[in-house]
VOPAGU-2260 file (C-alpha; in pm, 1 decimal, decimal comma):
REM VOPAGU-2260
SITE   aa  ch    i         X         Y         Z
SITE  PHE   A    0   -8451,5   -6446,9    5154,8
SITE  ILE   A    1   -8497,3   -6790,1    5303,0
SITE  ILE   A    2   -8268,0   -6723,6    5587,3
SITE  LEU   A    3   -8414,4   -6411,3    5622,8
SITE  ALA   A    4   -8762,8   -6548,9    5690,6
SITE  VAL   A    5   -8641,8   -6859,0    5912,3
SITE  ILE   A    6   -8470,5   -6604,1    6135,1
SITE  LEU   A    7   -8777,0   -6344,5    6124,7
SITE  LEU   A    8   -8979,8   -6695,3    6261,8
SITE  VAL   A    9   -8688,8   -6743,2    6550,3
SITE  LEU   A   10   -8753,8   -6369,3    6643,8
SITE  ILE   A   11   -9114,1   -6390,4    6637,6
SITE  PHE   A   12   -9134,6   -6704,2    6840,9
SITE  ALA   A   13   -8877,3   -6563,6    7091,2
SITE  VAL   A   14   -9051,2   -6223,9    7122,6
SITE  THR   A   15   -9400,0   -6410,4    7150,2
SITE  THR   A   16   -9291,5   -6662,1    7388,9
SITE  VAL   A   17   -9114,8   -6497,8    7665,4
SITE  THR   A   18   -9442,3   -6203,9    7637,7
SITE  GLN   A   19   -9638,4   -6463,6    7756,1
SITE  ASN   A   20   -9407,8   -6598,4    7968,0
SITE  LEU   A   21   -9392,8   -6273,9    8155,2
SITE  TYR   A   22   -9744,8   -6197,8    8145,4
SITE  GLU   A   23   -9759,7   -6548,8    8342,6
SITE  LYS   A   24   -9478,6   -6467,0    8564,8
SITE  LYS   A   25   -9701,0   -6089,7    8639,5
SITE  LEU   A   26  -10048,9   -6277,8    8698,4
SITE  THR   A   27   -9895,4   -6532,7    8903,3
SITE  GLU   A   28   -9734,5   -6300,7    9136,6
SITE  ARG   A   29  -10035,7   -6091,6    9222,1
SITE  GLU   A   30  -10265,7   -6423,5    9304,5
SITE  ILE   A   31   -9994,0   -6544,3    9538,9
SITE  ASN   A   32  -10002,3   -6178,8    9690,2
SITE  SER   A   33  -10377,6   -6211,3    9702,1
SITE  LEU   A   34  -10370,3   -6503,8    9866,8
SITE  MET   A   35  -10150,7   -6372,5   10135,3
SITE  LYS   A   36  -10353,3   -6082,2   10179,8
SITE  GLY   A   37  -10702,3   -6282,9   10182,5
SITE  ALA   A   38  -10820,6   -6066,0    9894,4
SITE  ALA   A   39  -10975,1   -6134,1    9593,2
SITE  MET   A   40  -10797,7   -6342,7    9313,5
SITE  PRO   A   41  -10733,0   -6116,5    9082,3
SITE  LEU   A   42  -10617,2   -6427,4    8861,3
SITE  SER   A   43  -10946,4   -6562,5    8845,9
SITE  LYS   A   44  -11151,7   -6243,5    8754,1
SITE  SER   A   45  -10895,4   -6183,5    8470,1
SITE  LEU   A   46  -10939,2   -6531,2    8297,3
SITE  GLN   A   47  -11341,7   -6442,7    8268,9
SITE  LYS   A   48  -11220,0   -6173,9    8026,4
SITE  GLN   A   49  -10938,4   -6330,4    7858,9
SITE  LYS   A   50  -10877,6   -6673,3    7691,8
SITE  ARG   A   51  -10726,9   -6988,7    7897,6
SITE  LEU   A   52  -10372,9   -7010,3    7903,9
SITE  PRO   A   53  -10217,3   -7258,3    7692,7
SITE  SER   A   54  -10140,0   -7550,6    7916,9
SITE  LEU   A   55   -9812,2   -7722,8    7979,1
SITE  LYS   A   56   -9828,2   -7970,0    7728,9
SITE  ARG   A   57   -9971,0   -7748,0    7455,5
SITE  LYS   A   58   -9632,1   -7548,2    7544,4
SITE  LEU   A   59   -9435,6   -7849,9    7530,7
SITE  MET   A   60   -9549,8   -7935,7    7184,0
SITE  ARG   A   61   -9524,8   -7645,1    7050,2
SITE  PHE   A   62   -9152,4   -7587,8    7160,7
SITE  THR   A   63   -9022,0   -7864,9    7023,9
SITE  PHE   A   64   -9273,8   -7869,4    6693,8
SITE  SER   A   65   -9085,1   -7485,7    6641,7
SITE  LEU   A   66   -8731,4   -7625,6    6783,2
SITE  VAL   A   67   -8705,0   -7950,9    6486,3
SITE  VAL   A   68   -8841,5   -7695,5    6205,9
SITE  LEU   A   69   -8593,9   -7434,9    6290,4
SITE  ILE   A   70   -8304,2   -7713,7    6306,6
SITE  VAL   A   71   -8423,5   -7876,6    5987,2
SITE  ILE   A   72   -8422,6   -7552,8    5813,1
SITE  ALA   A   73   -8100,7   -7423,3    5898,3
SITE  ILE   A   74   -7917,2   -7757,8    5862,1
SITE  THR   A   75   -8072,3   -7814,9    5570,5
SITE  LEU   A   76   -8034,9   -7485,6    5395,2
SITE  GLU   A   77   -7663,7   -7466,5    5541,0
SITE  ASN   A   78   -7564,9   -7797,9    5350,4
SITE  GLY   A   79   -7782,1   -7706,1    5054,9
SITE  PHE   A   80   -7603,7   -7360,0    4958,0
SITE  SER   A   81   -7254,6   -7498,2    5035,5
SITE  VAL   A   82   -7301,6   -7799,3    4769,9
SITE  VAL   A   83   -7488,0   -7596,1    4525,7
SITE  ARG   A   84   -7200,9   -7371,0    4590,2
SITE  LEU   A   85   -6896,5   -7615,6    4558,2
SITE  GLN   A   86   -7064,9   -7739,6    4257,0
SITE  GLU   A   87   -7156,0   -7414,5    4092,2
SITE  GLN   A   88   -6734,6   -7355,5    4118,6
SITE  THR   A   89   -6666,3   -7683,5    3991,0
SITE  MET   A   90   -6879,8   -7654,3    3684,0
SITE  ALA   A   91   -6738,0   -7294,3    3648,7
SITE  ALA   A   92   -6375,2   -7456,1    3657,1
SITE  GLY   A   93   -6480,8   -7750,5    3435,6
SITE  LEU   A   94   -6625,8   -7458,3    3176,4
SITE  GLU   A   95   -6331,4   -7260,9    3151,7
SITE  ASN   A   96   -6073,8   -7593,0    3141,5
SITE  ARG   A   97   -6301,9   -7683,0    2818,7
SITE  THR   A   98   -6272,2   -7380,1    2666,2
SITE  GLU   A   99   -5907,9   -7337,5    2737,9
SITE  VAL   A  100   -5873,9   -7674,0    2556,9
SITE  LEU   A  101   -6047,8   -7579,4    2281,4
SITE  LEU   A  102   -5855,6   -7242,6    2230,4
SITE  GLU   A  103   -5517,2   -7436,2    2266,4
SITE  SER   A  104   -5636,6   -7622,0    1941,2
SITE  LEU   A  105   -5788,4   -7368,4    1714,4
SITE  PHE   A  106   -5432,5   -7150,1    1842,4
SITE  SER   A  107   -5233,1   -7474,3    1728,3
SITE  GLY   A  108   -5394,7   -7482,9    1369,8
SITE  VAL   A  109   -5408,4   -7092,0    1330,8
SITE  LYS   A  110   -5035,9   -7110,9    1402,0
SITE  ASN   A  111   -4969,2   -7415,4    1110,5
SITE  PHE   A  112   -5209,7   -7205,7     879,6
SITE  PHE   A  113   -5150,0   -6870,4     911,6
SITE  PRO   A  114   -4833,7   -6814,0     802,4
SITE  ALA   A  115   -4924,2   -6997,1     426,6
SITE  ASN   A  116   -5229,0   -6725,8     443,3
SITE  ASN   A  117   -5429,0   -7093,0     378,3
SITE  ILE   A  118   -5775,4   -6956,3     420,8
SITE  LEU   A  119   -5959,5   -7319,8     307,1
SITE  GLU   A  120   -5761,3   -7432,6     634,4
SITE  LEU   A  121   -5854,1   -7151,4     866,0
SITE  THR   A  122   -6194,8   -7131,7     769,0
SITE  ALA   A  123   -6275,3   -7515,1     883,5
SITE  LEU   A  124   -6102,7   -7406,5    1227,8
SITE  PRO   A  125   -6435,8   -7283,5    1375,7
SITE  GLY   A  126   -6639,4   -7620,1    1332,1
SITE  GLN   A  127   -6479,6   -7716,1    1627,1
SITE  ALA   A  128   -6692,6   -7505,7    1802,1
SITE  ASP   A  129   -6956,8   -7770,5    1762,2
SITE  ALA   A  130   -6778,8   -7976,7    2082,7
SITE  MET   A  131   -6894,8   -7713,4    2338,1
SITE  ASP   A  132   -7290,5   -7666,9    2366,0
SITE  GLU   A  133   -7196,6   -7346,1    2519,1
SITE  VAL   A  134   -6978,6   -7182,7    2206,0
SITE  LYS   A  135   -7225,2   -6962,9    2023,8
SITE  TYR   A  136   -6904,8   -6908,0    1746,6
SITE  VAL   A  137   -6533,0   -6852,8    1684,2
SITE  THR   A  138   -6361,4   -6591,0    1455,3
SITE  ILE   A  139   -5970,5   -6635,7    1371,7
SITE  ILE   A  140   -5883,3   -6240,8    1279,7
SITE  GLY   A  141   -5506,8   -6136,8    1221,0
SITE  GLN   A  142   -5300,2   -5919,3     999,9
SITE  LYS   A  143   -5431,9   -5800,0     695,0
SITE  MET   A  144   -5330,2   -5956,2     445,4
SITE  ASP   A  145   -4950,3   -5933,0     332,4
SITE  SER   A  146   -4901,0   -5715,5     596,5
SITE  THR   A  147   -4607,1   -5744,1     897,6
SITE  SER   A  148   -4745,3   -5479,0    1141,4
SITE  ALA   A  149   -4892,7   -5606,5    1501,0
SITE  GLU   A  150   -5078,6   -5265,0    1473,2
SITE  GLU   A  151   -5401,8   -5395,7    1258,6
SITE  LEU   A  152   -5505,9   -5751,0    1429,8
SITE  ASN   A  153   -5860,3   -5674,9    1316,6
SITE  TYR   A  154   -5897,5   -5852,9     998,5
SITE  VAL   A  155   -6126,0   -6119,6     957,5
SITE  TRP   A  156   -5972,0   -6470,3     831,2
SITE  ALA   A  157   -6243,7   -6751,3     918,6
SITE  THR   A  158   -6563,0   -6729,2    1114,5
SITE  ASN   A  159   -6916,4   -6874,9    1199,1
SITE  ASP   A  160   -7008,7   -6591,6    1351,7
SITE  PRO   A  161   -7410,6   -6536,0    1242,9
SITE  ASP   A  162   -7342,7   -6153,4    1285,4
SITE  ILE   A  163   -7043,1   -6106,0    1164,0
SITE  SER   A  164   -7164,9   -5878,1     875,0
SITE  VAL   A  165   -7319,7   -5614,6    1167,7
SITE  LYS   A  166   -6977,8   -5627,4    1296,1
SITE  MET   A  167   -6747,0   -5521,7    1043,9
SITE  ASP   A  168   -6698,2   -5221,5     823,9
SITE  ASP   A  169   -6864,7   -5421,6     522,7
SITE  TYR   A  170   -7141,2   -5583,6     509,0
SITE  ASN   A  171   -6908,4   -5798,9     250,3
SITE  LEU   A  172   -6698,0   -6073,8     423,1
SITE  VAL   A  173   -6333,4   -6095,1     225,1
SITE  TYR   A  174   -6118,4   -6327,4     446,9
SITE  GLY   A  175   -5823,2   -6106,6     512,7
SITE  GLN   A  176   -5932,3   -5792,9     378,1
SITE  SER   A  177   -6293,9   -5749,6     588,6
SITE  LYS   A  178   -6243,2   -5553,4     920,3
SITE  LEU   A  179   -6384,3   -5594,8    1238,5
SITE  THR   A  180   -6501,4   -5263,3    1444,8
SITE  ASP   A  181   -6650,3   -5420,3    1769,8
SITE  GLU   A  182   -6535,1   -5228,3    2029,3
SITE  THR   A  183   -6468,4   -5539,5    2290,0
SITE  ILE   A  184   -6244,2   -5681,5    1994,6
SITE  ASN   A  185   -6037,0   -5309,4    1910,8
SITE  LYS   A  186   -6019,4   -5336,4    2294,6
SITE  ILE   A  187   -5826,5   -5640,4    2313,5
SITE  THR   A  188   -5604,8   -5648,8    1972,2
SITE  GLY   A  189   -5504,7   -5245,0    2068,7
SITE  GLU   A  190   -5351,5   -5410,8    2416,2
SITE  LEU   A  191   -5200,3   -5717,2    2224,3
SITE  ALA   A  192   -5045,7   -5442,6    1986,4
SITE  GLU   A  193   -4845,1   -5312,7    2305,7
SITE  LEU   A  194   -4780,3   -5621,5    2389,4
SITE  ASP   A  195   -4593,4   -5698,9    2068,6
SITE  LYS   A  196   -4379,3   -5455,7    2122,8
SITE  ILE   A  197   -4242,3   -5576,2    2438,5
SITE  ILE   A  198   -4249,2   -5894,0    2315,1
SITE  ALA   A  199   -3994,0   -5775,5    2033,4
SITE  ALA   A  200   -3778,7   -5577,5    2267,5
SITE  ASP   A  201   -3752,0   -5890,4    2492,3
SITE  LEU   A  202   -3686,7   -6140,7    2230,9
SITE  ALA   A  203   -3459,6   -5865,6    2027,7
SITE  GLU   A  204   -3074,0   -6035,7    2087,2
SITE  LEU   A  205   -3220,0   -6416,2    2079,3
SITE  SER   A  206   -3393,1   -6293,4    1698,2
SITE  GLU   A  207   -3087,0   -6152,1    1591,7
SITE  LYS   A  208   -2868,9   -6471,1    1716,8
SITE  ILE   A  209   -3106,8   -6676,6    1493,1
SITE  GLU   A  210   -3089,2   -6445,8    1211,9
SITE  GLU   A  211   -2736,6   -6435,1    1200,1
SITE  LEU   A  212   -2665,3   -6774,2    1254,2
SITE  ASP   A  213   -2912,3   -6826,6     925,8
SITE  LYS   A  214   -2661,7   -6641,4     720,8
SITE  GLN   A  215   -2323,6   -6842,4     850,0
SITE  ALA   A  216   -2529,8   -7164,0     774,6
SITE  ALA   A  217   -2677,6   -7048,4     477,8
SITE  GLY   A  218   -2309,3   -6947,1     342,0
SITE  LEU   A  219   -2157,7   -7288,8     441,8
SITE  TYR   A  220   -2402,5   -7476,4     299,2
SITE  ALA   A  221   -2300,0   -7284,1     -28,9
SITE  SER   A  222   -1958,8   -7425,7     -21,3
SITE  SER   A  223   -1843,3   -7760,5    -166,4
SITE  LEU   A  224   -1610,5   -7874,8      97,8
SITE  GLU   A  225   -1719,5   -8115,0     387,3
SITE  GLU   A  226   -1594,2   -7911,3     710,1
SITE  GLU   A  227   -1778,3   -7654,6     608,3
SITE  SER   A  228   -2118,8   -7857,8     585,8
SITE  LEU   A  229   -2027,7   -8044,7     887,2
SITE  GLU   A  230   -2020,4   -7712,6    1015,0
SITE  ALA   A  231   -2338,1   -7566,0     840,7
SITE  ASP   A  232   -2469,2   -7845,2    1014,4
SITE  ARG   A  233   -2407,1   -7768,4    1355,8
SITE  LEU   A  234   -2505,0   -7457,1    1289,4
SITE  SER   A  235   -2853,3   -7608,2    1229,5
SITE  ASN   A  236   -2871,3   -7784,7    1497,4
SITE  VAL   A  237   -2760,1   -7447,5    1730,2
SITE  ILE   A  238   -3061,4   -7273,0    1528,0
SITE  ALA   A  239   -3293,7   -7512,5    1577,9
SITE  ASP   A  240   -3266,7   -7550,1    1946,2
SITE  LEU   A  241   -3243,7   -7139,8    1949,0
SITE  ARG   A  242   -3598,1   -7171,7    1759,9
SITE  ASN   A  243   -3746,5   -7396,8    2011,3
SITE  GLN   A  244   -3642,3   -7181,5    2324,6
SITE  LEU   A  245   -3752,2   -6851,8    2118,7
SITE  ASP   A  246   -4115,1   -7102,5    2030,2
SITE  ALA   A  247   -4140,7   -7173,4    2419,2
SITE  LYS   A  248   -4088,0   -6838,1    2520,9
SITE  LEU   A  249   -4340,2   -6683,8    2253,9
SITE  ASN   A  250   -4617,0   -6971,1    2388,3
SITE  GLU   A  251   -4572,0   -6879,6    2752,3
SITE  TYR   A  252   -4625,2   -6498,9    2663,7
SITE  SER   A  253   -4950,3   -6625,2    2428,0
SITE  LYS   A  254   -5095,0   -6806,4    2756,3
SITE  ASN   A  255   -5046,7   -6529,4    2990,2
SITE  ALA   A  256   -5225,7   -6290,6    2746,0
SITE  ALA   A  257   -5517,4   -6466,0    2667,3
SITE  GLY   A  258   -5796,7   -6405,4    2874,7
SITE  SER   A  259   -6181,7   -6302,2    2900,0
SITE  SER   A  260   -6386,8   -6014,0    2884,6
SITE  PRO   A  261   -6550,4   -5990,5    3121,7
SITE  GLN   A  262   -6336,3   -6123,7    3387,1
SITE  PHE   A  263   -6415,5   -6489,0    3415,9
SITE  ASP   A  264   -6440,2   -6560,7    3780,1
SITE  VAL   A  265   -6502,3   -6895,0    3816,4
SITE  ASN   A  266   -6498,5   -6830,2    4244,7
SITE  ASN   A  267   -6812,0   -6574,3    4232,1
SITE  LEU   A  268   -6978,6   -6629,3    3855,4
SITE  ASP   A  269   -7189,5   -6316,0    3747,6
SITE  ARG   A  270   -7615,0   -6446,9    3649,3
SITE  SER   A  271   -7611,8   -6115,0    3510,3
SITE  ASN   A  272   -7375,8   -6129,5    3288,2
SITE  THR   A  273   -7399,3   -6468,2    3122,6
SITE  ASP   A  274   -7221,0   -6391,5    2726,2
SITE  TYR   A  275   -6836,5   -6376,3    2743,2
SITE  ILE   A  276   -6581,7   -6317,2    2503,1
SITE  PHE   A  277   -6240,3   -6572,0    2545,7
SITE  TYR   A  278   -5938,0   -6492,1    2342,9
SITE  ARG   A  279   -5605,2   -6615,0    2277,1
SITE  PRO   A  280   -5282,2   -6451,8    2069,5
SITE  VAL   A  281   -5117,2   -6659,0    1764,2
SITE  MET   A  282   -4746,5   -6588,0    1835,7
SITE  TYR   A  283   -4461,5   -6705,7    1596,8
SITE  ARG   A  284   -4133,9   -6594,2    1459,5
SITE  LYS   A  285   -4192,4   -6461,9    1052,3
SITE  GLY   A  286   -3856,2   -6394,0     935,2
SITE  SER   A  287   -3674,4   -6022,9    1026,7
SITE  SER   A  288   -3999,2   -5869,5    1061,8
SITE  GLY   A  289   -3970,9   -5795,7    1425,3
SITE  ASN   A  290   -4339,4   -5898,0    1459,6
SITE  TYR   A  291   -4434,3   -6200,0    1661,1
SITE  ILE   A  292   -4861,7   -6157,5    1709,5
SITE  HIS   A  293   -4976,7   -6214,7    1387,9
SITE  GLY   A  294   -5375,8   -6331,3    1498,7
SITE  VAL   A  295   -5624,2   -6381,8    1793,9
SITE  VAL   A  296   -5857,5   -6657,2    1820,4
SITE  TYR   A  297   -6168,3   -6566,9    2020,2
SITE  LEU   A  298   -6521,2   -6714,3    2127,0
SITE  GLU   A  299   -6827,4   -6583,0    2248,3
SITE  LEU   A  300   -6959,6   -6843,5    2511,8
SITE  SER   A  301   -7264,1   -6841,9    2738,6
SITE  THR   A  302   -7279,7   -6934,5    3079,4
SITE  GLN   A  303   -7676,7   -6924,0    3060,7
SITE  SER   A  304   -7724,0   -7332,0    3031,8
SITE  LEU   A  305   -7473,1   -7337,2    3366,8
SITE  ILE   A  306   -7630,1   -7104,6    3580,3
SITE  GLU   A  307   -8017,2   -7280,4    3484,0
SITE  SER   A  308   -7840,5   -7645,5    3589,3
SITE  LEU   A  309   -7805,4   -7519,7    3919,8
SITE  ASP   A  310   -8065,7   -7278,4    3928,1
SITE  ARG   A  311   -8234,1   -7672,7    3879,3
SITE  GLU   A  312   -8014,6   -7803,8    4170,2
SITE  MET   A  313   -8110,2   -7545,0    4430,7
SITE  ARG   A  314   -8460,2   -7570,4    4371,6
SITE  ASN   A  315   -8420,2   -7979,8    4403,6
SITE  ILE   A  316   -8266,1   -7890,0    4785,4
SITE  VAL   A  317   -8501,4   -7695,8    4878,0
SITE  ILE   A  318   -8786,2   -7957,9    4782,8
SITE  PHE   A  319   -8584,5   -8236,3    4939,2
SITE  GLY   A  320   -8549,0   -7994,0    5265,1
SITE  VAL   A  321   -8942,6   -7930,0    5274,4
SITE  ALA   A  322   -8960,4   -8274,0    5217,6
SITE  VAL   A  323   -8717,1   -8362,3    5534,9
SITE  ALA   A  324   -8878,9   -8114,8    5714,7
SITE  LEU   A  325   -9225,0   -8239,9    5705,3
SITE  VAL   A  326   -9127,1   -8576,7    5804,8
SITE  ALA   A  327   -8917,9   -8429,4    6083,5
SITE  VAL   A  328   -9240,6   -8212,7    6164,2
SITE  LEU   A  329   -9458,6   -8504,8    6187,1
SITE  ILE   A  330   -9182,4   -8737,4    6403,9
SITE  GLY   A  331   -9165,6   -8439,4    6628,9
SITE  VAL   A  332   -9530,1   -8355,9    6669,7
SITE  PHE   A  333   -9593,1   -8724,7    6794,4
SITE  GLY   A  334   -9259,9   -8774,7    6992,1
SITE  SER   A  335   -9390,1   -8430,8    7161,6
SITE  ILE   A  336   -9680,8   -8541,4    7261,4
SITE  ILE   A  337   -9572,0   -8847,9    7437,0
SITE  PHE   A  338   -9299,6   -8633,1    7617,2
SITE  ALA   A  339   -9556,6   -8392,7    7707,2
SITE  SER   A  340   -9806,0   -8635,1    7822,5
SITE  LEU   A  341   -9547,1   -8788,0    8022,1
SITE  ILE   A  342   -9448,2   -8450,0    8198,3
SITE  VAL   A  343   -9819,6   -8367,9    8268,6
SITE  ARG   A  344  -10028,7   -8678,5    8343,9
SITE  PRO   A  345   -9859,6   -8670,1    8687,5
SITE  ILE   A  346   -9929,1   -8286,3    8751,8
SITE  LYS   A  347  -10273,5   -8384,5    8657,1
SITE  LYS   A  348  -10344,8   -8678,1    8900,0
SITE  LEU   A  349  -10183,4   -8426,5    9206,3
SITE  GLU   A  350  -10404,0   -8140,9    9068,1
SITE  ALA   A  351  -10705,5   -8405,4    9076,8
SITE  HIS   A  352  -10618,9   -8513,4    9417,3
SITE  VAL   A  353  -10630,4   -8160,6    9559,7
SITE  ILE   A  354  -10925,0   -8078,5    9385,6
SITE  MET   A  355  -11039,8   -8392,9    9590,8
SITE  VAL   A  356  -10927,7   -8323,8    9907,7
SITE  GLY   A  357  -11055,5   -7966,3    9856,9
SITE  GLN   A  358  -11383,4   -8050,0    9809,6
SITE  THR   A  359  -11418,9   -8333,8   10116,6
SITE  LYS   A  360  -11498,9   -8163,5   10422,5
SITE  ASN   A  361  -11444,9   -8500,3   10664,2
SITE  LYS   A  362  -11071,5   -8547,8   10591,2
SITE  ALA   A  363  -11088,3   -8866,4   10768,3
SITE  LEU   A  364  -11237,2   -9012,7   10396,2
SITE  LEU   A  365  -10891,3   -8931,9   10249,7
SITE  LYS   A  366  -10744,7   -9192,1   10427,1
SITE  GLY   A  367  -10594,5   -9489,6   10157,8
SITE  LYS   A  368  -10638,9   -9252,5    9896,4
SITE  ASP   A  369  -10279,4   -9144,5    9821,9
SITE  VAL   A  370  -10155,7   -8998,0    9466,4
SITE  GLU   A  371   -9997,9   -9307,6    9285,9
SITE  ILE   A  372   -9740,2   -9192,0    9075,2
SITE  LYS   A  373   -9513,7   -9437,4    8907,2
SITE  THR   A  374   -9233,6   -9244,9    8768,8
SITE  LYS   A  375   -8881,9   -9208,4    8978,7
SITE  ASP   A  376   -8782,5   -8883,9    8789,4
SITE  GLU   A  377   -8793,9   -8503,4    8936,0
SITE  VAL   A  378   -9170,0   -8504,3    8860,4
SITE  GLY   A  379   -9235,5   -8834,9    9067,3
């Protein structure tokens, strides 16, 4: 809006100046034609009916004033918007990074406590949201207690959401039994259920190899022979390496599957929607079930405080720009007065001398009455 207003002012000033110059040119041409023909001076008659046109000094002052104001406003707004834009991207990226760190911490906790259905430890995890003022709540959902299917990941295991009761199929929250009915979360878990099938197919060979080696190692450990015990130890080391490989792949899958709803874009912060759901699936191998996604950690955060901070910064920049513009205007007005006076003073001296010459009938009296102009520039 401010930029459009500045452009409009520039156009108005340009049109006004051009129109006035054309008008003056036309009147001057008529004056010259009348002077050449010896006719009445139309300019003098016109001036009797109209206001006097701005003097050269006033024109120079107005031009300098307008030029200074427009340049200061344009530079201030350009730099101000660039600074705010950069700060917006930096703050949004910082918020996203802090959210990812919080999700990583929650992910590790759920991965440790979820396999044993340790509800006591799981219910303590949402308290980590206190580390971020922007986070409204944290909820941990997953398979129903004792289930091995990733088709149903909507059962609540821990939360500090004050409105959780209206998002479930039952107002009485029972961890591991109460099912979430929120449409956004249901869409996310539906997509993760399909991803679980893809992961199972990708890791099937590695998982089967681990299972086979586990059986071999267990049989060897049951033997009393030293050679077989040593072979069992060797197999255990191989199994540990394979599990590390599998865990690394699952972690990679989990990071890639993490996201937000709606999509959080650090380069284009949405001011119409300030609430976002960030989530990350919890993946690990549990026996030979062939199921890898066992739960989801999600949180809701608001960007309202970030946007308000940016708006305050923008207001400060506008105020600073206006202050700078006022200072520049004062300097410009003072400078334009001096500059215009330097140009106009010799012309006024010449004008006064011409009038004196015209009014003096005895030209002999003009001897020694020269125009004294000290400047050595074009006007002098």
